[in-house]
N, C-alpha and C positions, 0 to 999 in steps of 0.2 A: 545262079547267083547275079549272073550279069542282067537277066531280064528282071530280076528283083530291084537291082538298083537303078535300072531305067523307070520301073514304076514309081520308085520313091522319087526320083527327079521329076517325073512328070506331075506327081501329086503335089510336090512342093512348088513347081512352077504354077499350077492350076490354083493353089492356095494364095501364092503371093499375088497373082492377078485378081482373084477375089478380093483380096484385102485392099489392094489399091482402087478396086472398082468401088468398095464400100467407102473408102475414104473420099474418093471423088463425090459419090452420093451424099456423104454427110458433110461435104463442104457447104458453107453458107452460100446462098444465091441471093445476092443484095444488090439493089432494092428490088422487090417485087410488088411493092405498092407505095402509096404516098408517105412522104417523110414530114413529120411535124418539127417547126422551129418554135420554141416557146419563147416569146419576149415577156419578162417578168414585171412589166410596167405598162401602163396605159397606152393605148394607141395614139400616134400622132407625135411622139418625141423623136429625138435623134435616134435612139436605139431602135424604135420600131422601124423608122424610115430605112436605116441602114440594112437591117434585117430583111426587109421586104425586096430591097434592091438585090441584095446578096441571094436571097431565095430564087429570084428570077433567073440568075445566071448560074447558079448551082443545078437547078432544074433542068437547065440546057444541056449541061455536061454529065449529069448523072442519069438522066434518061427516066425519071419518074417525077410526079409532082411534089413540090416543095412548098408546104402551106404553113404560114406565120400565123400563131394564135397569141393572144394577149392574155396574160394571167397576172393582173394586178394585186398587189396585196403584200403585207408583212415585210416592206422594204426590200423586195425582190425575193423573199422566201417562199412566198406562195407557188410562184411559178417553178422554182429550183425543186420544191418538193414534189411537184408533178412529175418532173422528169426522173427524180430519184424512185418515185413510186411505180414508174413504168417499167414494162419489160426491158431487159438490156439487150435489145435486138436492133438497135440502130435507128428506130423509126420515131423517135423524140429526142430532139436535141434543145439544149438552152443557149441563149445568146445574152450574155451579161458583160459588164464593164466592172470599173473601179468600184461601183456600189456593191459588188458581190461580197466584199470583204466587210462591210461596215456592220451588218447584223451580228456577226460573230464578235467582231472586236467590242461590241456593246454588251456581249454575253447574252443575246437573245437567242441564240441558236448555235449548234454546232456545225451547221452546214456552211461551207466556204467553198473557193475554186477547187481546193484538194480533195472535196467530196466527189468530184467527177473526173472522169477520164478526159483528158484535153484533146480537142480536135485540131483547132487551129485558131490562128488570129488573121484576118484578111486585111483589115484597115486599122491606121492609127488616127486618132484625131487631135492634132497638135493646134487646135484653134480656139482653145478656152482663153477668154478675155476677161478683165474687168471693165465694166462697161458703167457709163453715167449718162444721165439725161443731158441732152446739150445745153439746158437752160440752167444747169449748175454752174456752167462756165468755166469748167476745168478740163483740161486735156492732157495734163502731165502728172506722172505718178507722185513726184516729191510735193506737188500742190495738194493732191488729194489726200496724202498723209497728213500734212499739216491742216487741212481742213477738217479732217476726222477729229483731231485733237481740240480744235476749237468750236467746232459747231456740232460735235457728236452726231455725225451722219449716220444714217441707218443703212445698214448692210442687210439686202433682203436674201434669204436663203431658205433652205428646207432642212428642218431638224432631222438629225440621223442619216444625212447624206454627205457625199464628199465635199459638197460646197460649205457645209458647216466647218469641216476640218480646214477647208481653205481659209475661213474667215480667222480660225485660231492660229494657222500658221503665218498669216498677215500680222498678225498682233505680235506675235513672238519674234519674227524676223524683220519686220519693217517699222514695228512701233505703232502700227494703227490702232485707233481707239474708237472702231465702229460699235454702234449699238445693234446687235442682232436681232433681226425680226424674222420671224418664221412665216413665209409667205407662200411656200409650197412649191410645186415643180417649175420646169422652164417656162410654161405658158403663163403661169401665174407670176413668176418673177417679172417677166416683159411687161405684162399688164400693169403691175405695181410701179416698175419704174417709169413707164409711159404716163401713167396718172399721177406721178409725184408722190406716191404712197411709200416708196423708198428711194433712198439716194444713189445706191450703187448695187450691182449684182455681178455674179460670176454666171458667164453665160457662153456657150459655144457661138462662134461666129456664125457658124452656118445657120443655128437655128434662129438667129436674129438679123440674118443678112439684109433683110428688107429694111429694117430699122436703120441699120448702119448706112447703107446705101442712100436714104432719104435724108440722113444727118441727123435723125432724131435721138440716137444714141452715139456715143462717142467711145471708142475703145481706147481705154487709158494705158493697158499694158497686156502684153501676151502672158498667160500664166503657163510658161513652158521652159524646158531647160535650153532649148535652140530656138532660132528663128523658123518661121513656116515660110519657104520660098513664096507660096500662094497669097501671103499676108506680110510682105517683106516691109510695108510701111509701119507695122505696129511694132514698138519698141518692147525690148525685154527690161526686166528688171535691172539686170547688170549694165545696161546702157546708162542707169543713173547711179552705178556704183552699189546697188543693192543685191542681194542674193536673189537668184531665179527661184521662182517656186513652180513647180512642175503640176498642174492639175488638169493635164491633158487626159484624153480617154483612150483606151484600146477597146476593141469588140472582139470578145472572146468567145469561142464555140466549145461547148462540153458536152458529154453524154454520160450516161449511167457508168459506174466504175467496172461493172461486169461486162460491158459490152466488148465483144472479141476484138482484138487488134486488127485483124484483116477488115472488119467493117470501119472501124476507125480510119484505116487507111484509105478505103475506097471513098467515104466521104471527105476525108482532108484531101485527097488528090482532085475532087471536084471543085473544092473550095479554090485549090491553087488554080486550075483551069479557069474559074471565074474571075480571078485577079489578074489574069493574063488577057482576059477579053478588053480589046480597046472601049468597047461600048461602057462596061462596067467602070474601066478606069476613069474614063470622061464624065460620068455621073458622080463619081466619088470626088474628082478634083473639081467639078463645079461647086461643090460644098466645101471646098478647102480642106479636104481629108487627104490622107497620105496612104496611099495602096501599098501594103507591104505584107506578103504572105509569110506566115510562120507555121511550121509543121507541129505536131502535138507536143514534143518536149520543149522546143524553142519557145512556143507560145505560153506554156505554163512557166517557164523560167523567166520570162520577161514580165509576165503579169506579177508573180510573186515578188521580183525585185523592185518593180515599180510601187508596189504596196510598201514594201519595207523602208524604201528610200523616201516616199513622199507622204506616207500615211501614219505607218506605225510609229514614227518618231513623234507624233502628236497625240498619242493615244491617251495618255495620262490626262492632259488637258482637255481632250475631247470628252472623255467620260466624266471629267469635272462638270461640264456643263449639262449633263444629262438630268 
């Protein structure tokens, strides 16, 4: 009887060891090949630049190549679909910002931020400004508001993007009477302002910094809820007794919703290490961006709250312009 018990114990031990070994063999080994980051807009903009810089430093800490690919179209929907159609294995991620919410708001798709598993937010862009050409002769927000009522100034923006919502918000909260003109993306907006084809634009300071440095563009107001220490000379709307409008950006990373949490955690940890790298921080701060790592849950909560506070409240007016 004693010998039989010993055999049972030995068999159980061998079985347990086998199970543990099997679990170890089944555990994901990640990454084993290059990882793609999909940027759902054309190359050359701030989202593209920030993704490429981040990819360089994530690659440094994750140990495999991280490649950025641009998939333009459908107001970022085409790129998002590519990630959702890919295998949920962590080898394809999406980088997007506030525009991720717009197509669903417009009823054009069911895809939005909550269609993905959130990975991280590495950086925030609190550098969005309302800018005019220097030859307009306006440098203060109250003067710009009054001029919009008298001269019907043209606001250059992109239909179906957050800067269109910004135009609506300015009309509701500040009483501006700009004439909306669809001029396209950031590059097109800057070209239009420089050529006097429009009077005012919403633009990230980092994107147009050369024009600001030369004095060709004037930043009238920071479109944020708090000052940017790197742009401390640019006033907020509240400095003039007006409501602050926050149209800053976050840069959010997501993956397929069925991606294992272990893989999400590995990639997110590499993003965190990248944000702690002095070289990465210096490059972001040179573009007036705020490096702030947020993990999966915090990143999702932050992005959704920003959407609810700054975009959703203008949904009806936005849809009325479509």
